[in-house]
C-alpha positions in Angstrom: -10.6 -41.7 -16.1 -9.3 -41.2 -12.5 -9.8 -44.1 -10.2 -12.2 -43.8 -7.3 -9.4 -43.7 -4.8 -7.7 -40.8 -6.7 -11.0 -38.8 -6.8 -11.6 -39.5 -3.1 -8.0 -38.3 -2.2 -8.6 -35.3 -4.2 -11.9 -34.5 -2.4 -10.0 -34.7 0.9 -7.3 -32.4 -0.3 -9.8 -29.8 -1.6 -11.6 -29.9 1.7 -8.3 -29.3 3.6 -7.6 -26.4 1.5 -11.1 -25.0 2.0 -10.6 -25.1 5.7 -7.4 -23.0 5.3 -8.9 -20.5 3.0 -12.0 -20.2 5.3 -9.9 -19.6 8.4 -7.7 -17.1 6.5 -11.0 -15.2 5.5 -12.0 -15.0 9.1 -8.5 -13.8 10.2 -8.5 -11.1 7.5 -12.1 -10.1 8.5 -11.0 -9.6 12.1 -7.9 -7.6 11.0 -10.0 -5.4 8.6 -12.4 -4.6 11.5 -9.4 -3.3 13.5 -8.1 -1.3 10.6 -11.5 0.2 9.9 -11.5 1.2 13.6 -8.0 3.0 13.2 -9.5 4.9 10.4 -12.7 6.0 12.2 -10.5 7.0 15.2 -8.2 9.0 12.9 -10.5 10.9 10.7 -11.8 13.3 13.3 -8.3 14.5 13.9 -7.3 14.7 10.2 -10.6 16.7 9.4 -10.0 19.1 12.2 -6.3 19.6 11.3 -7.2 20.3 7.6 -10.0 22.6 8.7 -7.7 24.6 10.9 -5.2 24.9 8.0 -8.0 25.9 5.6 -9.3 28.5 7.8 -5.9 30.3 7.9 -5.5 29.8 4.3 -8.8 31.5 3.6 -7.5 34.8 5.2 -6.2 37.6 3.1 -2.6 36.8 4.1 -0.3 35.8 1.3 1.6 32.7 2.2 4.7 30.9 0.9 6.4 27.9 2.2 9.4 25.8 1.0 7.1 22.9 1.1 5.0 24.4 -1.7 7.9 25.3 -4.0 7.5 23.9 -7.5 10.8 23.0 -9.2 11.7 21.3 -12.4 12.0 17.6 -11.6 15.5 16.4 -11.8 15.3 13.9 -8.9 12.3 12.1 -7.9 11.2 10.2 -4.8 8.4 7.6 -4.9 6.7 5.9 -1.9 5.1 2.8 -2.6 2.8 0.9 -0.3 2.1 -2.9 -0.6 1.7 -5.9 1.7 4.4 -8.1 3.3 2.6 -11.4 2.3 0.5 -12.7 -0.7 -2.8 -14.4 -1.0 -4.5 -11.0 -1.4 -5.6 -11.2 -5.0 -4.1 -8.6 -7.3 -3.4 -6.2 -4.5 0.4 -6.3 -4.8 0.6 -6.8 -8.6 -1.7 -3.7 -9.2 0.9 -1.7 -7.1 3.9 -2.9 -9.0 2.2 -2.2 -12.4 1.4 1.3 -11.2 5.0 1.8 -10.1 6.2 0.7 -13.5 3.8 3.1 -15.2 5.1 5.9 -12.9 8.8 5.1 -13.7 7.8 5.1 -17.5 6.6 8.7 -17.1 10.0 9.6 -15.7 12.1 7.6 -18.1 14.3 10.6 -19.1 15.7 10.5 -15.4 18.6 8.1 -14.7 18.0 5.4 -12.1 20.2 7.1 -9.6 18.0 10.1 -9.7 14.9 8.1 -8.8 14.6 7.2 -5.1 12.0 4.5 -4.3 10.9 4.0 -0.6 9.1 0.7 -0.6 6.6 0.1 2.3 6.0 -3.7 2.2 8.1 -6.8 1.4 6.4 -7.5 -1.8 7.1 -4.1 -3.4 10.6 -4.1 -1.9 11.2 -7.4 -3.9 9.7 -5.9 -7.0 12.0 -2.7 -6.7 15.1 -4.9 -6.4 14.0 -6.9 -9.6 13.6 -3.6 -11.5 17.1 -2.9 -10.8 16.7 0.0 -8.3 18.1 0.1 -4.8 15.5 0.6 -2.1 15.8 3.6 0.2 15.5 1.7 3.4 13.2 -1.0 4.5 9.8 -0.3 6.1 8.2 -3.8 6.2 7.1 -3.4 9.8 4.9 -0.4 8.8 3.0 -2.4 6.3 1.9 -4.9 9.0 1.4 -2.5 11.9 0.9 1.1 11.0 2.6 3.4 13.6 2.3 7.0 13.7 5.7 7.4 15.3 7.3 5.5 12.4 5.2 7.2 9.9 6.4 10.6 11.3 10.0 9.3 10.9 9.3 8.4 7.2 7.7 11.9 6.6 10.6 13.6 8.3 13.0 11.9 5.9 10.9 12.9 2.8 10.4 16.5 4.0 14.2 16.9 4.7 15.2 15.5 1.3 12.8 18.0 -0.3 13.8 20.9 1.7 17.5 20.3 1.1 16.7 20.1 -2.7 17.9 16.3 -2.9 14.6 15.7 -4.5 12.3 18.0 -6.4 9.1 15.9 -6.1 7.6 13.1 -4.0 4.8 10.9 -5.1 2.8 8.3 -3.3 1.3 5.0 -4.7 -1.1 3.1 -2.6 -4.7 1.6 -2.3 -7.4 3.9 -1.0 -9.9 1.9 1.1 -13.3 3.0 0.0 -15.3 0.0 1.1 -14.9 -3.8 1.8 -15.5 -4.5 -1.9 -13.7 -1.4 -3.4 -10.1 -0.5 -3.0 -8.9 2.3 -5.3 -5.3 2.2 -6.6 -4.2 5.8 -6.1 -1.1 7.8 -7.3 -0.8 11.4 -6.0 1.7 14.0 -5.5 3.0 14.4 -1.8 5.6 17.2 -2.2 5.4 20.0 -3.2 2.2 20.3 -1.2 -0.8 21.6 -3.1 -2.6 23.9 -0.7 -5.6 24.4 -3.0 -6.1 20.5 -2.9 -5.9 20.6 1.0 -8.7 23.3 0.9 -10.8 21.2 -1.4 -10.3 18.0 0.8 -11.3 20.0 3.9 -14.4 21.4 2.0 -15.4 17.8 1.1 -14.9 16.7 4.7 -17.2 19.6 5.8 -19.9 18.5 3.4 -19.8 15.0 4.8 -19.9 16.5 8.3 -23.3 18.2 7.4 -24.5 21.6 8.3 -23.0 21.8 11.6 -19.5 21.8 10.1 -20.3 24.9 8.1 -21.4 28.4 8.7 -18.8 29.8 11.1 -17.1 33.1 10.7 -13.4 32.4 11.0 -12.4 35.8 12.3 -9.3 34.9 14.3 -6.6 37.0 16.1 -3.4 35.0 15.5 -0.1 35.4 17.3 2.6 35.6 16.3 1.2 35.5 12.8 -0.8 33.4 10.4 2.4 32.5 8.5 4.1 31.1 11.6 1.1 29.0 12.6 0.8 27.6 9.0 4.4 26.9 9.0 4.0 24.9 12.1 0.9 23.2 10.8 2.2 22.0 7.4 4.7 19.4 8.8 1.9 18.0 11.0 -0.4 17.7 7.9 2.4 16.1 5.9 3.2 13.5 8.6 -0.6 12.8 9.1 -0.9 12.2 5.4 1.7 9.4 5.5 -0.1 7.8 8.5 -3.4 8.1 6.7 -2.0 6.4 3.5 -0.5 3.6 5.8 -3.8 2.9 7.5 -5.6 3.1 4.1 -3.2 0.6 2.4 -3.5 -1.7 5.5 -7.2 -1.8 5.4 -7.3 -2.3 1.7 -4.8 -5.3 2.0 -7.1 -7.1 4.6 -10.2 -6.3 2.5 -8.5 -7.7 -0.7 -7.4 -10.8 1.2 -10.8 -11.4 2.7 -12.3 -11.3 -0.7 -9.7 -13.5 -2.2 -10.1 -16.1 0.4 -13.9 -15.9 0.0 -13.5 -16.6 -3.7 -11.1 -19.4 -3.0 -13.5 -21.0 -0.5 -16.5 -20.7 -3.0 -14.4 -22.3 -5.7 -13.4 -25.0 -3.4 -17.1 -25.6 -2.6 -17.9 -26.0 -6.3 -15.1 -28.1 -6.9 -16.0 -30.5 -4.1 -19.6 -30.7 -5.6 -18.2 -31.5 -8.9 -15.7 -34.2 -7.6 -18.4 -35.8 -5.3 -20.6 -36.2 -8.5 -17.7 -37.7 -10.3 -17.0 -40.0 -7.5 -20.7 -41.0 -7.1 -20.9 -41.7 -10.9 -17.7 -43.7 -10.8 -18.9 -45.7 -7.9 -22.3 -46.4 -9.4 -20.5 -47.5 -12.5 -18.3 -49.8 -10.6 -21.2 -51.5 -8.8 -23.1 -51.8 -12.1 -20.2 -53.5 -13.7 -19.9 -55.9 -10.8 -23.6 -56.8 -11.0 -23.2 -57.4 -14.7 -20.3 -59.7 -14.0 -22.3 -61.6 -11.4 -25.4 -61.9 -13.7 -23.3 -62.8 -16.6 -21.4 -65.6 -14.6 -24.8 -67.2 -13.4 -25.7 -68.1 -17.0 -22.6 -69.9 -17.8 
């Protein structure tokens, strides 16, 4: 059995740890609040952009774009989003496992035909351990989502696809649904599925209520519907990368906040157990001393 001094030292150690986890929880909560503000500020623009694109796609004009070209996959690009730091539960390990499953789906391709763009230090380290060469370092994006830098990454991906250097681009990230729910998501980025854009815009319209529906989209478009859509698609693709960045960033802070809350609760329980153990040991030591005194008085 541990001595009273050892138990007391352990109680002090756990209390120090509890202070750290409690402080980290408050910091993560503040960062989550800011991330949610970015999401709320971005959503109206994204919904309007998707709605404009959907309105044009709903016309009778047939439309083809190099961004929608479906080709046999001989070279693949994967953009994976993680955090730069740990202590956020299974957030990073789940992303790594999803990446491993994705790579298993394309095991027929050689390693040099799979390009991985890691956004975040943790997944960048995991990619190197898997034997792949990261296509650049985007650690700053994981901590501070920037539309300008997201646009730069989207430009690289679009250029690679247009030039035929990759035949498909996939994204792996956490979608922020709520503070207690972050959904690990894998989806196709390029070629762009215009029918999915239409479905997403319809879902956004349903969330927006009746005011978002019921308009007759009879537009006169110059120079042409095709020219406008061709101009809109790169903006939609760039906005998608930024949306995923903000989603992943908010999910990271929510996961860390929950992990630190769990750690703080566990520390409280451990302190209670150790305090009981300390009190029992102290009581037993006092009892033994009393017995020694009483036993000595009869000699």
